[in-house]
C-alpha positions as CSV (number, residue, x, y, z in Angstrom):
1,X,53.8,104.6,78.4
2,X,56.8,105.6,76.3
3,X,58.2,107.8,79.1
4,X,57.8,104.9,81.5
5,X,59.8,102.5,79.2
6,X,62.5,105.2,78.6
7,X,62.7,105.8,82.4
8,X,63.0,102.1,83.1
9,X,65.8,101.7,80.5
10,X,67.6,104.7,81.9
11,X,67.4,103.4,85.4
12,X,68.8,100.0,84.3
13,X,71.7,101.7,82.4
14,X,72.6,103.9,85.3
15,X,72.4,101.1,87.9
16,X,74.1,98.4,85.9
17,X,77.7,99.8,86.3
18,X,77.1,100.4,90.0
19,X,76.0,96.8,90.7
20,X,78.9,95.5,88.6
21,X,81.3,97.6,90.7
22,X,79.7,96.5,93.9
23,X,80.4,92.8,93.0
24,X,84.0,93.3,92.0
25,X,86.2,91.4,94.4
26,X,89.1,93.3,96.1
27,X,92.3,92.7,94.2
28,X,94.8,93.4,97.0
29,X,95.1,90.3,99.1
30,X,98.1,89.1,101.2
31,X,100.0,86.3,99.6
32,X,99.5,82.8,101.0
33,X,101.8,81.9,103.9
34,X,105.3,80.8,102.9
35,X,105.6,77.1,102.5
36,X,108.4,77.1,105.1
37,X,108.2,74.2,107.5
38,X,108.4,74.6,111.2
39,X,111.7,73.7,112.7
40,X,112.8,72.9,116.3
41,X,111.8,75.7,118.6
42,X,114.1,78.7,119.1
43,X,116.9,78.0,121.4
44,X,117.3,80.1,124.6
45,X,120.5,81.5,123.3
46,X,118.8,82.7,120.1
47,X,115.8,84.0,122.0
48,X,118.1,86.1,124.3
49,X,119.9,87.5,121.2
50,X,116.5,88.5,119.7
51,X,115.4,90.0,122.9
52,X,118.6,92.0,123.3
53,X,118.5,93.3,119.8
54,X,114.8,94.3,120.0
55,X,115.4,96.1,123.4
56,X,118.4,97.9,121.9
57,X,116.2,99.1,118.9
58,X,113.5,100.3,121.3
59,X,115.9,102.1,123.6
60,X,117.6,103.8,120.6
61,X,114.2,105.3,119.7
62,X,113.0,105.9,123.3
63,X,110.1,103.5,122.9
64,X,108.7,101.7,125.9
65,X,107.5,98.3,124.6
66,X,106.7,94.7,125.6
67,X,108.6,92.1,123.6
68,X,107.5,88.5,123.4
69,X,109.3,85.6,121.7
70,X,107.5,82.3,121.1
71,X,108.9,79.0,119.9
72,X,107.7,77.1,116.8
73,X,104.8,75.7,118.8
74,X,103.6,79.2,119.7
75,X,104.6,78.9,123.4
76,X,106.3,81.7,125.2
77,X,110.1,81.3,125.2
78,X,111.3,84.8,126.3
79,X,109.6,88.0,127.4
80,X,110.6,91.6,128.3
81,X,108.6,94.6,129.4
82,X,110.4,97.9,129.5
83,X,109.7,100.5,132.1
84,X,106.6,102.6,131.5
85,X,105.2,100.2,128.9
86,X,101.4,100.3,128.9
87,X,100.1,97.2,130.7
88,X,97.8,96.2,127.8
89,X,100.9,95.9,125.6
90,X,101.9,92.6,127.3
91,X,99.0,90.6,125.9
92,X,99.2,92.3,122.5
93,X,102.9,91.5,122.2
94,X,102.3,87.8,123.1
95,X,99.3,87.7,120.7
96,X,101.3,89.2,117.8
97,X,104.1,86.7,118.3
98,X,101.7,83.7,118.4
99,X,99.8,85.0,115.4
100,X,102.9,85.5,113.3
101,X,104.1,82.0,114.2
102,X,100.8,80.2,113.6
103,X,100.1,82.0,110.3
104,X,103.7,81.8,109.1
105,X,103.7,85.5,108.1
106,X,104.1,89.0,109.5
107,X,101.0,90.1,111.3
108,X,100.9,93.2,109.0
109,X,99.6,90.9,106.2
110,X,96.6,90.1,108.3
111,X,96.1,93.8,109.2
112,X,96.2,94.8,105.6
113,X,93.6,92.2,104.6
114,X,91.2,93.4,107.3
115,X,91.6,96.9,106.0
116,X,90.0,95.7,102.7
117,X,86.8,94.8,104.6
118,X,84.2,92.3,103.4
119,X,85.2,88.6,103.6
120,X,88.7,89.6,104.8
121,X,87.2,90.5,108.1
122,X,86.3,86.9,108.9
123,X,89.6,86.4,110.6
124,X,88.4,88.6,113.4
125,X,86.0,85.8,114.4
126,X,88.9,83.3,115.0
127,X,90.0,82.9,118.6
128,X,93.6,83.7,119.5
129,X,94.3,85.9,116.4
130,X,96.0,89.3,116.9
131,X,96.0,90.9,113.4
132,X,98.0,94.0,114.2
133,X,101.4,94.9,112.8
134,X,104.3,94.1,115.1
135,X,104.6,90.3,114.9
136,X,107.3,88.7,112.7
137,X,108.3,85.0,112.2
138,X,111.8,84.1,113.1
139,X,113.4,82.0,110.4
140,X,116.6,80.0,110.6
141,X,117.9,77.4,108.0
142,X,114.7,78.0,106.0
143,X,112.5,76.9,108.9
144,X,110.3,78.8,111.2
145,X,111.7,78.4,114.7
146,X,109.4,80.9,116.4
147,X,108.2,84.5,116.2
148,X,108.6,87.8,117.9
149,X,105.8,90.2,118.8
150,X,106.2,93.8,120.1
151,X,103.6,96.2,121.4
152,X,103.7,99.6,123.1
153,X,104.1,102.2,120.4
154,X,102.6,102.7,116.9
155,X,102.2,99.4,115.1
156,X,104.8,100.3,112.4
157,X,107.2,101.1,115.2
158,X,106.4,97.8,116.9
159,X,107.2,96.1,113.7
160,X,110.6,97.9,113.4
161,X,111.6,96.6,116.8
162,X,110.3,93.1,116.0
163,X,112.3,93.0,112.8
164,X,115.5,94.0,114.6
165,X,114.9,91.1,117.0
166,X,114.1,88.6,114.4
167,X,117.2,89.5,112.4
168,X,119.4,89.0,115.4
169,X,118.0,85.5,116.1
170,X,118.9,84.2,112.7
């Protein structure tokens, strides 16, 4: 009987830290979206500047990409598909732009949350969300006027092209 009690105590001591660790919530979470308001939708002139700058960045690196720019309501304002861009990149670029606009943050924040697993994966159940790096809000006068999404190369390279475009539109 004594061995049984000692064995039970040992099992509790060994399993207690494991169960405590299993219940510890993840500590790395993307910050809440900025409290920036939406402004008027991006102008055609600004959209063309963003598109030209993004295309220039892609060409400089020999990257074939699709580039989508949406206005502050998440509707397509400008689009470009470079030669030899994978056909699937078209929908991804538009999805990244819409997601960055609607969530008021770069899509990398959503991608990073999903990498944590657990409850962070619930976003995958939402329609119309593309949580892949490469979407960036476009901000002017401290208001979100739209977003740019890029797809065709590695996600971090897509983001590099998107950031070049977003900077040009401001």
